[in-house]
N, CA, C and O of each residue as an XYZ file, in Angstrom:
192
protein
N     -18.822     15.201    -11.226
C     -18.822     13.761    -10.517
C     -17.555     13.177     -9.982
O     -16.654     13.134    -10.820
N     -17.304     12.785     -8.973
C     -16.258     12.517     -8.321
C     -16.093     10.923     -8.231
O     -16.917     10.174     -7.706
N     -14.945     10.549     -8.805
C     -14.607      9.044     -8.779
C     -13.643      8.859     -7.710
O     -12.533      9.390     -7.677
N     -14.179      7.994     -6.744
C     -13.451      7.507     -5.585
C     -12.503      6.287     -6.113
O     -12.841      5.339     -6.821
N     -11.083      6.614     -5.509
C     -10.260      5.546     -5.973
C     -10.545      4.164     -5.224
O     -11.175      4.065     -4.171
N     -10.064      3.282     -5.832
C     -10.434      1.810     -5.373
C      -9.136      1.100     -4.938
O      -8.213      1.146     -5.752
N      -8.916      0.413     -3.711
C      -7.740     -0.012     -3.535
C      -7.544     -1.243     -4.472
O      -8.494     -1.841     -4.976
N      -6.288     -1.560     -4.657
C      -5.977     -2.729     -5.609
C      -6.460     -4.091     -4.979
O      -6.880     -4.952     -5.752
N      -6.438     -4.257     -4.081
C      -7.049     -5.584     -3.369
C      -8.642     -5.719     -3.809
O      -9.164     -6.798     -4.089
N      -9.269     -4.547     -3.823
C     -10.628     -4.704     -4.173
C     -10.768     -4.773     -5.712
O     -11.700     -5.454     -6.141
N     -10.066     -4.237     -6.473
C      -9.983     -4.266     -7.950
C      -9.737     -5.906     -8.238
O     -10.485     -6.461     -9.042
N      -8.805     -6.577     -7.649
C      -8.375     -7.796     -7.981
C      -9.582     -8.725     -7.572
O     -10.035     -9.540     -8.376
N     -10.108     -8.574     -6.247
C     -11.272     -9.302     -5.917
C     -12.364     -9.389     -6.621
O     -12.962    -10.458     -6.743
N     -12.807     -8.143     -7.236
C     -13.962     -8.051     -7.959
C     -13.734     -8.600     -9.338
O     -14.605     -9.316     -9.832
N     -12.596     -8.312    -10.024
C     -12.184     -9.107    -11.120
C     -12.101    -10.551    -11.025
O     -12.460    -11.277    -11.952
N     -11.683    -10.944    -10.038
C     -11.723    -12.599     -9.865
C     -13.101    -13.221     -9.869
O     -13.486    -14.216    -10.484
N     -13.949    -12.190     -8.813
C     -15.585    -12.795     -8.809
C     -16.041    -12.863    -10.163
O     -16.461    -13.945    -10.572
N     -16.019    -11.754    -11.003
C     -16.560    -11.802    -12.154
C     -16.134    -12.940    -13.220
O     -16.918    -13.667    -13.831
N     -14.878    -12.940    -13.301
C     -14.313    -13.958    -13.874
C     -14.634    -15.491    -13.573
O     -14.840    -16.280    -14.496
N     -14.662    -15.846    -12.319
C     -15.203    -16.908    -11.831
C     -16.896    -17.224    -12.128
O     -17.319    -18.346    -12.409
N     -17.620    -16.187    -12.024
C     -18.887    -16.341    -12.224
C     -19.429    -16.377    -13.400
O     -20.367    -17.145    -13.613
N     -18.815    -15.357    -14.604
C     -19.485    -15.133    -15.883
C     -18.562    -15.341    -16.809
O     -19.010    -15.171    -17.943
N     -17.297    -15.683    -16.758
C     -16.392    -15.961    -17.787
C     -15.661    -17.163    -17.837
O     -15.287    -17.642    -18.908
N     -15.433    -17.687    -16.725
C     -14.484    -18.912    -16.596
C     -14.930    -20.082    -17.662
O     -14.117    -20.564    -18.449
N     -16.181    -20.450    -17.610
C     -16.755    -21.374    -18.392
C     -16.420    -21.235    -19.843
O     -16.027    -22.166    -20.545
N     -16.615    -19.935    -20.263
C     -16.346    -19.623    -21.661
C     -14.919    -19.356    -22.124
O     -14.663    -19.428    -23.326
N     -13.915    -19.032    -21.174
C     -12.793    -18.722    -21.547
C     -11.552    -19.569    -21.156
O     -10.457    -19.329    -21.666
N     -11.726    -20.543    -20.263
C     -10.912    -21.711    -19.895
C     -10.978    -22.564    -20.875
O     -11.773    -23.476    -20.645
N     -10.365    -22.627    -22.041
C     -10.434    -23.664    -23.247
C      -8.982    -23.770    -23.363
O      -8.226    -22.889    -22.953
N      -8.509    -25.084    -24.044
C      -7.316    -25.071    -24.465
C      -6.658    -23.900    -25.545
O      -5.613    -23.253    -25.482
N      -7.590    -23.930    -26.403
C      -7.188    -22.712    -27.432
C      -6.963    -21.220    -26.952
O      -6.461    -20.363    -27.680
N      -7.392    -20.992    -25.630
C      -7.276    -19.828    -25.075
C      -5.952    -19.833    -23.828
O      -5.605    -18.806    -23.245
N      -5.397    -21.066    -23.611
C      -4.227    -21.094    -22.804
C      -3.246    -20.060    -22.903
O      -2.851    -19.808    -24.042
N      -2.854    -19.524    -22.118
C      -1.701    -18.236    -22.153
C      -1.997    -17.111    -22.570
O      -1.162    -16.209    -22.501
N      -3.311    -16.884    -23.126
C      -3.887    -15.568    -23.412
C      -4.320    -14.719    -22.191
O      -4.440    -15.162    -21.048
N      -4.553    -13.359    -22.606
C      -4.766    -12.447    -21.506
C      -6.011    -11.975    -21.617
O      -6.467    -11.772    -22.742
N      -6.745    -11.730    -20.506
C      -8.272    -11.097    -20.717
C      -8.040     -9.664    -20.019
O      -7.376     -9.530    -18.991
N      -8.674     -8.605    -20.712
C      -8.742     -7.397    -20.198
C     -10.186     -7.169    -19.863
O     -11.051     -7.215    -20.738
N     -10.495     -6.885    -18.411
C     -11.787     -7.070    -17.863
C     -12.137     -5.601    -17.313
O     -11.356     -5.081    -16.516
N     -13.376     -4.876    -17.753
C     -13.701     -3.792    -16.867
C     -14.580     -4.226    -15.693
O     -15.676     -4.769    -15.837
N     -14.059     -3.965    -14.626
C     -14.777     -4.502    -13.483
C     -16.066     -3.660    -13.273
O     -16.966     -4.156    -12.594
N     -16.204     -2.538    -13.759
C     -17.683     -1.757    -13.506
C     -18.481     -2.387    -14.434
O     -19.565     -2.712    -13.949
N     -18.323     -2.711    -15.730
C     -19.426     -3.197    -16.551
C     -19.441     -4.417    -16.827
O     -20.509     -4.937    -17.152
N     -18.229     -5.183    -16.762
C     -18.110     -6.764    -16.705
C     -17.845     -6.905    -18.401
O     -17.894     -7.994    -18.972
N     -17.599     -5.796    -18.997
C     -16.987     -6.101    -20.529
C     -15.685     -6.759    -20.532
O     -14.968     -6.609    -19.542
N     -15.298     -7.443    -21.478
C     -13.962     -7.953    -21.659
C     -13.424     -8.030    -23.091
O     -14.103     -7.653    -24.045
N     -12.326     -8.473    -23.205
C     -11.433     -8.557    -24.644
C     -10.413     -9.651    -24.131
O      -9.960     -9.801    -22.996
N     -10.182    -10.363    -25.272
C      -9.186    -11.368    -25.120
C      -8.098    -11.002    -26.031
O      -7.091    -11.707    -26.106
């Protein structure tokens, strides 16, 4: 199985789309201010 590299701009765009669509309402809270999110753009899984 060959994995095609993805341009950085595409990774950013996909991540921002997933965050805005699926995560923003859950994670944009005062207690999460300043915390980082690791997001798998292939599966949509994330950790904070």
